[in-house]
N, C-alpha and C positions, 0 to 999 in steps of 0.2 A: 504494499500499500503505499509506504513511504517512497519508493521508486516512482511510482505512478504519479504521486502529486508532485514530485520535482521534475518529471521529464518534461521536455522542451514540447511546447504544442506545436501542431502543425495546420497550415493554412488547408481551408476546403475548396476544392476547385470549382465545385458545383455552387457553393455560396456565393464565391466571386463572380461566376459567370451569371447567376440568378440576378444579383444586385445590380450588376452591370448592365445587363438589359434592362433591369427597371429604370435605372437611371438615364439611359440613352436610346434605347430601341423598343420602347413599349409601344404595342403589347407584345406579349410574348407568343399569341397564338397566330395563326395564318388567317383563318377565317371564323368569323363570329358564328354560333351555333344560332343566335337570335338577333334580329336586326330590330333596335329602336323601338322596343315593347316596354322600355322605361320602368321594369318591374321593381328595380331597386329603388327609384324615385317614388313609385307607387306605394313601396312598402313603408317608406320613411313619410309619406303624406297620409299614412294611417288607412290606406285604402284596400290593401291585400294583406294577409298574414304572411310570414314566413314558411317555408316547407322544409321538412315534412311534419314539423310540429303544430302549425296551425295557430299560432301566437301572433298577435298585433304588436307593433313597435309599442304604443301605449302600454298595453300589459307587461311588457319586458322592462320599461323604465319604471313603472310604477310597483309592480309586485316582485320582480325578479332582484330590483336593487337592495344590497344588503343580504340576500339568499346564497352566501357563498358556496353552499353545497351544489345548488342548482347551477351556478355559474361555472363551478369545476368540474361537473360531470357530464353536463350538456355540451356536446360538440358540434351542434349544427347552427346554432344561431350566430356565431362569431363572424361567419361568412356573409350573413346578412347585415349584422351591425358596421361592419367593415368591409365593403365591396372594394375588388379590385378589378384590373384588366386581365385578369388572368383566373384559370379555374382552380378553384380550391376543392378540399374533401368531401363537401356537401354539393352534390351534382344536382341539388333542386336550384341552388342558388346560380345566379347568371353574371356573367362578367359585365363589367362597366363598359360602356362605350363612350367616344369622345364627344358625341352630342348629349348623351346623358348626362356626363360631367358638368357641360356647360348649363344644361336645364337645372340640374341640382345646386349649383354655386347662385342661381338666381331666385331659389326657392327659400323662403326666409324659413317657412315652417319646418323643412327639412333641415336645414342648418342648426336650428335650433334644437331639434331632435338629436342630431348627429353629435353636438358637444354635450348634450346631456348622456348620450351612451359613452362618450369619451371620459366623462366623468365617472360613471359607474364603473367603469372597468379599472381606472386609478384606484379607486378606493376599494375595488377587490384586491388589487396588488398592494395595498397599504400605503398611497401616495395620492395626493389632493392637489386639484389645479386651483393656483391663486391669484390668477390674474388674467386678463383678456390677451396677454403678450404670449402665453403658454408656460410661464414659470410653474414649476411645481415644487412640493415640499412634501415632507413625513407627513400622513394621516395621523388621527389618533389612535388608530389601532395598528400602527406600524411594525411594532414588535412581533405581533402575531401573525400578521399578513407577510412580514419579511421572511420568517421562519417557514412558513408554507412556500412560499414562492422561491426560496432556497433549495425546497426539496423536490416540488413539483414542476420539473422542467419543461412539461409539454406546454407549459404557459409563457416560454419565451419564443415557441413559434407565433402565438397569439401577440405578442408585443410586436415582433416585426410585421404581422399583418396589419396592426394599427397603425404603425409608424408609416408603412407603404400607402394605408388608406388617407391618412392626414395628408399626405403629399398629392394625393389624386385630387381630392376634394377641397383644395384651396387652404390649408394649413401646413404648409410645408415650414413654416417658422416655428409651429411648436415642437418639431422633433428634436433639434438640438438641445433645449433644455431639459427634456425627458430623458435624452441619452447621456447627458452630462450629470444629472442627478443618480442615473443608475450607476454609471462609472465612478461617481463618489462614493456611494454605497459600498460598491464592490471592492474597491481598491483603497480606499483612505480609511472609511468605519468599518468595514470587513463585515457588514450586515449581511449580505448575500454575495458572498465569496463564488459560488457556483454560477453566478450569470455573468462572470467577466468574460468568459470564453465566446458566448453568445453576443455579448454587448460589442466585443471588438471585431468579430466574424461577421456580425449581421447587422445589429442595429445603426453602428456607426454607417456603415455603407449605404444605409437606405437614405441617405442625406445626399441631396444632388449638389450642393454648394460645395466645391471641393476646398475653398478656405475653412469653411465651417468644420469639415470632416478632418483637417489638418490640425485644426485647432484642439479637435477631442483628443486625436491620437498623440499630439505633444502632451496633453493633461494627463493621459494614460500612461505614457511611456515615462514621465516622471514618478509615478506613485507605483508602477508594476513592480512586482518582486517574485523572483529574481531579475533584475533589469536585463540580464543578458538573454533571458528566455523570451523578451518582447519581439516579436516578427512581424508586426504590424507597421507599416509606414518605413520610412528609410533609417537606417541606423545612425546612431549618434555621431556627430563629426569627428570627436577626438578618435574615437576606434577607427573609423573609415580612414582618415589620415595616418594613423599609426599602422594600420594595416597595409597601405599603400607604400608608406616608407619600407616597411620590412620586406613585404612581397615583391617591390619591384625588381624586376629582373634586369639583369646587366645587360647594356646594349651590344647586340651582335657585332656591330661594326667596332666598338672599343675593343671586344674580345678578339676579335680578327687583326686589329691593330697590334695589340698586344703580341699575337701569333706572329705576326709579321717582323716584329722588333727583334724575336729571338732568333729567327731565321735569315734576318736582313744580312747581304753581302756589303762588305765596304765598297766594292767596285764591280757592281754589278754590269754596267754598261761595257765594260773593259773585257770581263769574263763573256758575255755575250758576243761582242765582236770577235772575241778569240774561237769562239765556236763556230761562227757565222763563216770565218774567213779560214780556218784551220785547213780546211780541203784543198785550198788552193794554194798554200805554204809548202815549203819544204820542209825535210825531217830537222834540219839545223834550226831553222828559225822556230819551229814549234818547240824544240828544246830549249832554246834562251827565254822563250816566254813561259814556259812552264816552271823553268827554273826560277825566274822573278816573282809568278805567283805561287812560289810553293808554300810559304807561310799561309797565304790565303786560303790556298785550298785545304791545307789542314785544318783550318779552322772550319772551312764549309763542311768536312768531311766529320768532324766531332759533332757538329750541329745535325746532320744527316745522320748519323748514328743515333743521337738522342731520339730523331724521329722515328727512325727503325725500331728502336725499345718501344717506344708507345704503340707504334703499328703493331708489334708482336703482341702486345697486352690486349689491344682490340679486334685485329684481324687474325681469324684462325687460318688463312691462308699464307700468312706472312713467310713462313718455313718453305712453302712451295716457291713462292716468289725468287727467295734467296737461291734456291737450288738452281732453279731456272737461270739466274744470273750467273751463277759460277759455271754454268755449262756454257753460256753465250761467249764467257771469256775464253773457254777452252776451243770451241768450233769456230773456225776462221774461214769464212765462206761469205759468199753473196747474200746469205741469209741473216748475216749479223745485224744488219741494220734494221730488218723488219722486227728482229727479237727484241733490240733495243727499244723500238718504237712502242712496241707491247707494253715493255717493262714501265718505261717512262709514263704512259697511259694510265699502268697501274697505280703507280706511285702518285701521279696527279691524283686520282681518285682516292687513295689513302691519306694524302694530305688535305684533301677538302673535308674528309670525314674527321681528321683531327683538329681543323679548325673550326668545326661544328658549324659547317655550313649545308645549304640545301641547293639543289640544281635550280639554277636561273635566277639566282638571287644576285647581288651587287658583290656579295662578298666572294662569290665564285670566281669573278673576274681577278680579283685581287688575289687569290690564291693561284691562279692561273700564271698571273704575272711572277710570282714567286717559284711556280713550279718550272717554270721557262729557266730561271737562274740558275735552279737545281741541275735542270737537264744540259745547262751550257756547263756547268762545273763537271759534269759526267762523261761529256762528249771527249775532252782531251785525254782521259783516261782509255777509251776506246780506241783512239788513233794511235796512243801509245801501245796498245797493245799488237796493231798492225806493224807497227814501226819495228816492234821487238822481232818480230818474225822475219821482216824485210832486212833489217841490218844488224839489229842485237847491240844497238849501242846505247838504247836509252833504258836499260834494265834498272840501272840505278835510280833514277829519277822516279821511276814507276815504284820502287820499294819505299822510297822515301814518301811519296805520296801516300802508300797504304800505311 
């Protein structure tokens, strides 16, 4: 039981959808069953009784008032006292029409009886209407009635219907004082704690004015316990800012820039030019350039080895790539360049994975630029293998690079 009391409440999709339709897309039905027979207005004019009980409105207001047992256990009168533009549980009651609403508002007799019915139901709940603006307060019998209201939760559906009907028949301004009073009793005074879920899920959202709804939700949020379980309305600003600060992901571009800074070569343009023009130079010229760039290539290989370690941890096929690379150094024929191109393509993909990039993004182009420099530093080694086979004079330089 303790776990259920402290469990975080959940929003009802059906309640949200129903009340949204009430506020914006009413009526909730496609075709009326009856057209303009004005049965709700005629009932309030005391011309017809409500069905199936066969009781007139004057009898209800005079004889049923104060008879809490009858008001509690009879479930057919509430649809007639507070009609809506939707079908209720009593299928003898008929939906309001827009034309009937306009005629109802023009009939003083109907409006007077409607307010008397509202006062009767408020008294049944332990509440009294204190002025013409809709303000309410505790009735004389509030303790007994609040205890009953806290236990008989089917009356929460009646309150929702009453609030909707107030808005339909021209008393939208009466809603907010009643909902505010119920929230105060439930959250602050703790006299009817069981009603707070229905009040926040249904009663508040019958109010069409968004500013009024927000006022009520802010009031409820201030007094709701535990505060972290309040799920109606926007979260607190402090919590939202804190969560944004803590959960803000690092920028992919900044991560990639740091990745590039670790692998950046001091003289990339020179290396690229060396790889691009090495095919047209003699063996002696390549030996001189490789000797000059020996220290740079050492540093490049160390960084590439670090990349290889990370690739070994993240890629299952890295051993296979290494074996293929070693075989490509042993086989010296016209297929060397094709195999090297395939290895460089795999290396490009592995580096993209290390940098955390996705295909088609801007960061991929940056990694491709870096991969081109890595391939540039690898080209002299491949050329050096060929020179070793032809002349055998550059073996020392190759060992130094390794």
